[in-house]
C-alpha positions in Angstrom: -59.8 -93.8 -1.0 -56.3 -95.6 -0.7 -53.7 -94.7 -3.4 -52.7 -97.3 -5.8 -50.2 -99.0 -3.5 -47.3 -97.3 -5.2 -44.6 -99.2 -3.5 -46.3 -102.6 -3.8 -46.5 -103.2 -7.4 -43.5 -104.5 -9.4 -41.2 -102.7 -11.1 -42.8 -103.0 -14.2 -46.3 -102.0 -13.1 -45.6 -99.1 -10.9 -45.6 -96.5 -13.6 -48.8 -97.6 -14.8 -50.4 -97.5 -11.2 -49.1 -94.3 -10.7 -50.3 -92.9 -14.0 -53.9 -94.2 -13.5 -53.8 -92.5 -10.0 -52.7 -89.1 -11.4 -55.7 -89.5 -14.1 -58.1 -90.1 -11.4 -56.4 -86.9 -9.1 -56.7 -84.7 -12.3 -60.5 -85.1 -12.3 -61.1 -84.4 -8.7 -61.7 -80.2 -9.2 -62.6 -80.0 -13.0 -62.7 -76.6 -14.6 -65.3 -75.9 -17.3 -64.2 -73.1 -19.4 -66.4 -70.1 -19.0 -67.6 -70.1 -22.8 -68.5 -73.8 -22.7 -71.7 -75.5 -21.9 -70.8 -77.8 -19.0 -72.9 -80.7 -20.7 -71.5 -80.7 -24.1 -67.9 -80.0 -22.5 -67.8 -83.2 -20.5 -69.6 -85.0 -23.3 -67.0 -84.1 -25.6 -64.3 -85.0 -22.9 -65.3 -88.3 -22.3 -65.4 -89.1 -25.9 -61.9 -87.9 -26.0 -60.7 -90.2 -23.3 -62.3 -93.3 -24.8 -60.5 -92.5 -28.1 -57.6 -92.1 -26.3 -56.7 -88.2 -27.4 -55.7 -85.3 -25.3 -58.6 -83.7 -23.2 -59.1 -80.0 -22.4 -59.4 -80.5 -18.7 -56.5 -82.9 -17.9 -52.6 -82.1 -18.4 -51.5 -83.5 -21.5 -48.7 -85.6 -20.1 -51.0 -87.1 -17.3 -53.6 -88.2 -20.2 -50.4 -89.3 -22.2 -49.0 -91.4 -19.4 -52.5 -93.2 -18.6 -53.2 -94.0 -22.2 -49.8 -95.5 -22.4 -50.7 -97.3 -19.5 -53.8 -98.8 -21.0 -52.1 -99.7 -23.9 -49.3 -101.1 -22.1 -51.4 -103.5 -20.1 -54.7 -104.0 -22.2 -56.7 -102.0 -19.9 -59.8 -100.4 -21.3 -60.0 -96.6 -22.0 -63.8 -96.9 -21.1 -62.9 -96.9 -17.6 -60.9 -93.5 -17.9 -63.7 -92.2 -19.8 -66.2 -93.2 -17.0 -64.3 -91.2 -14.7 -64.4 -88.3 -17.0 -68.5 -88.7 -17.2 -68.5 -88.9 -13.0 -66.3 -85.6 -12.9 -69.1 -83.6 -14.5 -71.0 -84.1 -11.2 -67.5 -82.8 -9.3 -67.9 -79.2 -11.4 -69.6 -76.9 -8.7 -71.5 -77.8 -6.1 -71.9 -81.6 -5.4 -75.1 -83.2 -4.2 -76.9 -86.0 -4.2 -80.7 -86.0 -3.6 -81.2 -90.2 -3.2 -78.9 -93.1 -2.6 -79.2 -94.2 -5.9 -77.9 -91.2 -7.7 -74.8 -91.4 -5.3 -74.6 -95.2 -6.1 -74.5 -94.0 -9.7 -71.5 -91.6 -9.2 -69.6 -94.0 -7.2 -69.9 -96.7 -10.1 -68.4 -94.3 -12.6 -65.9 -92.7 -10.3 -64.6 -95.1 -7.9 -65.5 -98.5 -9.5 -63.6 -97.9 -12.7 -60.5 -97.0 -11.5 -60.6 -99.7 -9.2 -60.9 -102.2 -12.0 -58.0 -100.6 -14.0 -56.1 -101.4 -11.0 -57.5 -104.9 -10.6 -56.7 -105.4 -14.2 -53.2 -104.3 -13.8 -52.8 -106.9 -10.8 -54.3 -109.5 -13.5 -57.5 -109.8 -11.2 -60.0 -110.3 -14.2 -62.7 -112.9 -13.4 -66.4 -111.6 -13.1 -66.6 -113.0 -9.4 -63.0 -111.2 -8.4 -64.5 -108.0 -10.1 -67.6 -108.0 -7.8 -65.2 -107.8 -4.7 -63.1 -105.0 -6.5 -66.1 -103.4 -7.1 -67.4 -103.4 -3.4 -63.9 -102.8 -2.0 -64.2 -99.2 -4.4 -67.4 -98.4 -2.7 -66.0 -99.2 0.7 -62.9 -97.2 0.5 -64.6 -94.4 -1.5 -67.1 -94.0 1.3 -64.8 -94.2 4.2 -62.6 -91.6 2.7 -65.4 -89.1 2.2 -66.7 -90.0 5.5 -63.5 -89.1 7.4 -63.1 -85.7 5.5 -66.8 -84.5 5.8 -66.4 -81.2 7.0 -63.4 -80.8 4.6 -65.5 -81.9 1.8 -68.3 -79.4 2.6 -65.8 -76.5 2.8 -65.1 -77.4 -0.8 -68.7 -77.8 -1.7 -68.9 -81.5 -1.8 -71.3 -83.7 0.0 -71.2 -87.7 -0.8 -74.1 -88.6 1.7 -78.0 -88.6 0.2 -79.7 -85.6 1.1 -82.6 -88.1 1.9 -80.7 -89.5 4.5 -80.2 -86.0 6.2 -83.6 -85.2 6.1 -84.4 -88.7 7.4 -82.4 -88.0 10.7 -83.3 -84.1 10.6 -79.5 -83.0 10.4 -78.6 -79.9 8.2 -75.8 -79.6 5.7 -74.6 -76.7 7.9 -74.6 -78.9 11.3 -72.2 -81.4 9.2 -70.0 -78.8 8.0 -69.1 -77.4 11.7 -70.8 -79.5 14.1 -71.0 -80.4 17.0 -72.3 -83.6 16.8 -75.9 -84.4 17.5 -78.1 -87.3 17.9 -79.2 -87.1 14.4 -75.8 -86.7 13.3 -74.8 -89.6 15.4 -77.2 -91.9 13.9 -76.6 -90.4 10.1 -72.7 -91.2 10.7 -73.6 -94.8 12.1 -75.6 -95.3 8.9 -72.5 -94.1 6.9 -70.4 -96.6 8.6 -72.6 -99.7 8.5 -72.5 -98.9 4.6 -68.7 -98.9 4.8 -68.2 -101.9 6.6 -70.8 -104.1 4.6 -68.8 -103.2 1.5 -65.6 -104.1 2.7 -66.9 -107.2 4.0 -68.2 -108.1 0.8 -64.9 -107.3 -1.0 -62.8 -109.1 1.6 -62.2 -112.2 -0.2 -60.4 -110.7 -3.2 -57.1 -110.6 -0.9 -56.9 -114.4 -1.0 -56.8 -114.6 -4.8 -53.8 -112.0 -5.0 -50.2 -112.5 -4.9 -48.5 -111.6 -1.8 -47.3 -108.1 -2.8 -50.8 -107.1 -3.4 -52.2 -109.3 -0.6 -50.5 -107.6 2.5 -51.2 -104.1 0.6 -54.9 -104.8 0.5 -54.9 -106.2 4.0 -53.3 -103.6 5.3 -55.5 -100.9 3.8 -58.5 -103.2 4.6 -57.8 -103.6 8.5 -56.7 -100.1 8.8 -60.2 -99.0 7.4 -61.7 -101.1 9.8 -59.7 -99.5 12.4 -60.4 -95.9 11.5 -64.6 -96.9 11.9 -63.9 -98.2 15.3 -61.9 -94.9 16.2 -64.9 -93.0 14.8 -67.1 -94.8 16.7 -64.8 -94.7 19.9 -65.1 -90.9 19.4 -69.0 -91.1 19.7 -68.9 -89.9 15.9 -67.3 -86.5 16.5 -65.7 -85.4 12.9 -65.0 -81.7 14.1 -62.9 -81.4 17.3 -59.9 -83.5 15.8 -59.1 -85.6 12.8 -59.8 -89.2 13.1 -56.4 -90.9 13.1 -54.8 -94.0 14.7 -52.4 -94.1 17.2 -48.9 -95.8 17.1 -50.3 -99.0 19.4 -53.4 -99.1 16.9 -51.0 -98.8 13.9 -49.2 -102.2 15.3 -52.3 -103.9 15.8 -53.1 -103.1 11.9 -49.6 -104.2 11.1 -50.2 -107.5 13.0 -53.5 -108.4 11.8 -52.3 -107.9 8.3 -49.8 -110.8 9.0 -51.7 -112.8 11.0 -55.3 -112.1 10.9 -57.7 -113.9 9.1 -56.9 -115.3 5.6 
């Protein structure tokens, strides 16, 4: 998932964008105190977030900055709380049996963060927010697709287990490689999921101001270029990281400037 375009906000809004990103980042690897029941712990943490009070699992300065950003820019605290709700699934091993369970997690994790940034950019009508939601899903799935082996080393898998069984792919194969025919088909399906979400959200760029428009287009074209590179590599995530060459980065820059609007 892209960072909140730190260099592409006005000076007045940049601190808020950073504060919201730091809140989101602080919840990536939550720790539950040994003497606490995880369910009640996260219930209480979400209630604190929605009330704008300090949490046990988020540094005080991070929480305070996020609350200040919401107050200053009239952003809903509920969207901070939703991320806390999703974070309960990031404590310990993270698995999703079915696609709808993963979709629910993304709706609580990536979508609220994206909506906060959208409102910060004065993107607030229902049609626009629909595009924001799709972009959040697309960037989320792309980020975790490209870091799949690393995620698995940390106990996380952001693919439905039912799809692994469909293509006869084990978690261990995804952790270590090498790529098999089943793994290629599985990863191709994830790429389709990303492309579809990004295409559904593309129209948002046309409604943004110049600063945010070009930032979004840079990420959008860059995301598609990374998918193309993964396809060119025959879905091999294990031999080397999926990265763009200097020439391909230049192409992305030109597409950002002169591509379809």
